[in-house]
Each structure stands twice: as structure tokens, then as C-alpha cells.
N, C-alpha and C positions, 0 to 999 in steps of 0.2 A: 560548507565553506564557500561555495560559489554564491549561494544566497546572501551570505554576509558581505561578500565583496561587492555584489551588485547593490545591496542595500547601502553600503558605504559610498558608492559612486553617486547615489541619489542625494545623500546628505550634503548640506553646505560645508564648505571647508576645503582644504587642499587635498587633492587626490592622493598624493604620496603619504600624507599624514593619516588619512582615513584607512588606506590599504595596510599601512604598517600597523595601525592600531588593531585591525582585524587579525593580522598574522600573529601579533604578539599576544593579544588578550584572548583569542578564541580557545586555544588549548587549555588555558587556566580555567576559563568559565566552564568548559566541558568537563574538566576533571572535577571541579567543585560540584557540578550538577550530578555527575556519576557517583561521587562520594555521598552526596545527600540522598540520592535515590537508594543506594545500598543501605545507608543508615536508616532510612524510612522503612525499607523492606525488613531489616532486622527488628526494628521496633514493632512493626505490624505482625511479624512472625511470632513474637513473644505474646501478643494479644490474641492470636488465633486459636480456635479450638481444633480438635483433631481432624474434623472433616474439612475445615478450611485449609489446614496444612496439606491434607491429602489432595485437595483441589489444586492448590498451588504447585505441588509436585507433579501432578498430571499435566498442568498447563506448561510447566517448564520442560517436561519430557516431550510433549507434543511439539513445542517450539524447537527443540533440538532436532527432532525427526524431520520436521518440515524444513528447517534450515539446511539439513543435509540433502534433502530432495531438491531444494532450490539450487544448491551448489552443484549437484550432479546435472540438473537440467541446464544450468548456465554453462558448465563445462562441455556438455554435449552440443549445445548451440554454438559455442566457440569452435569446437572441433569440426563442426560441419561448415560454418560460415567463413572462418579465417582462411582456409585453403582456397575457397572459391574467390574470396576478395583478392588475395595475393596473386592467384593465377589469372585474375581478370575474367573468370568464367561466370561470375554472377551478373545477371542482368535484371535490375530491379523493375524494369519496365515489362518484363515477361510476367504475365498474370500468375502462372503456376509458381514461379520463384517467389513472387510477392506474397502469395497466399502462404506458402510454406514458411518463409522467413518471418513474417509478422505473426503468423499463428504460433510459432515457437516463442517469439518475444512476448506475446500476450500470455502465453502459458506461464512464463517466468514471472511476469507482472502479477498475474492472478495469485500465484503461489506466494509472492512477497506480501501482497495485501492480506492474504489469508493468515500468514505468519504474524503480521502486524496486529491482526484482530485477536490473535491468541496472546501475544506479548503484552498488550495493553492491560488485560485483567491481571496478569502476573505482577505488574507493577502497582496494582490496586488503584488504577486511575478510574476504572469503570467496572461495571458488573461483567460476569462471564459472557452472557449472551448480548450481543450488540446487533439489534435488528437492522439498524441503518447500515452497518458494515456488511452484514450478510447480503442485504439488498444491493449494495454497491459492487460486491464481488459477483453477484448474479448478473448485474449489468455488464461488468467486464467480461464475464463468460459469454454472454450473448453477443457482445461486440466482437469477441474473438470468433464466434460462430459465423457472424456476418462476414468477417474478413476471409475466413477459409471456405466459405460457402461457394459451391459451384452453381451459379444461378441457372446455367443451362441444363444441369442434371437434376436440380431440386424442384419439386412441384411448387406451383404458385401458392397453394394452400399452406404448405409448410413455411414458406417465406412470410406469408401473411400472419401465421400463428406466431412465428418468432418476433415479427414486428409488433404484434399486439402485446405479447409478453413483455417486450422492451418498454412499450408505452405504459403498461400497467405498473411495472417496476419503477419507472421514472415518476409516475404520479404518486405512488406510495412514498418514494424518497422525498418528493416535494412536500407532501402532507406532513411527513415526520419533521422535516426542517421547519415548516410553518408552526407546528406544535411546539418545537423547541424554542422558536422565537417568541411565541406567546408565553411560554413558561418563564423565559428570561424577562419579558416585560412585566409579568406579575411579580417576579422577585424584586425587580427594580422599584415597583410601586410600593411593595411592602417595606422596603428600606426607607 
């Protein structure tokens, strides 16, 4: 919703009209999209063989399990952080507090991205294995590791290996993106 409001602020026209249009039209468009997604899923379900249906059920079950884990992690994060914020005991400039807080936030973000990578195939937008998504999740996990890493206690060789792994994953993501761009250019030339 925030994205749509910001997008409307950039469009020409009156601010009040634009924001009102977003508030009024967004729920209807979301409802239509949701109905069309469900309708597409039902149509695709009818066309699936037994294994594809099994695959979809597994994906949906995994999605529900991961959603419950995300919810529990978020509740635990709130249970730990909210009393500290209310009591004024949290000091984000303290390195240990920063590591613990953002390590927990990164954990929730990684779980969300992982769930998203499972939900996408359930909607049949892409295949089950998404190499690029797995690489991005690995990059998030490495970023989390760098945030919670105690550089004083960690050997330099370990930090260098983590840095090298991050570099390699970044290069592979870039190569995959370039391959996708080339595929799109070839499709445009064919048309």
C-alpha cells in the first residue's frame, strides 16, 4: 500500500485525488487479482497429474510450516525487543546489542524470503527449484553472518573465506541475471 501511495505522489495530478484513488481502488484490484489467482489455481489443478498435485500439496504444507516458524520468530523478536525499547534499556550503539538485534531481524527476513521461494511455485509462476532465489537466500545468510560475526574472536582466514563465498555467490547471481537479460533480448528479436 505504501508503494502505491508513493507511486501516486510521483504521478502528475492533484495529491488528494491520487491518494484517494489508491485508497479506493487498491482493495478492489487486490480482490480481483486474488480471485483470478485462485481461479487459475483451480484450472491448473484440474490439468495436473497425480505427481504434480502431490508436489503442490507438499509445497503448500511447507509454506504453512514455514509461515508458522516465521510467526513464532517474529513473536520471539517482539517479546525480546519491545520491553527493551519501552524501558529504554536498548542501546543500538552497543555492538553486542546491534549484533543480536539485527541478527534476529535477518533471521526473520531469510525465513520470509525462503517462504516466498516456496510460495511462488505453488502459484505456478515458476518451476520448483529457483537457483537465483537460493543464491539470494545464501547471500542473505552470509550477510547475517557478517552482522553477528565477532571479528575479534573470529580467525582472519574464516572471515576471508566468508568474504570469498559472498563474492562468488554475487558473481553467480550477476551471471544468472545477465543470462536472463540475454534470453529476453533473444525473445524480443524473435518477435
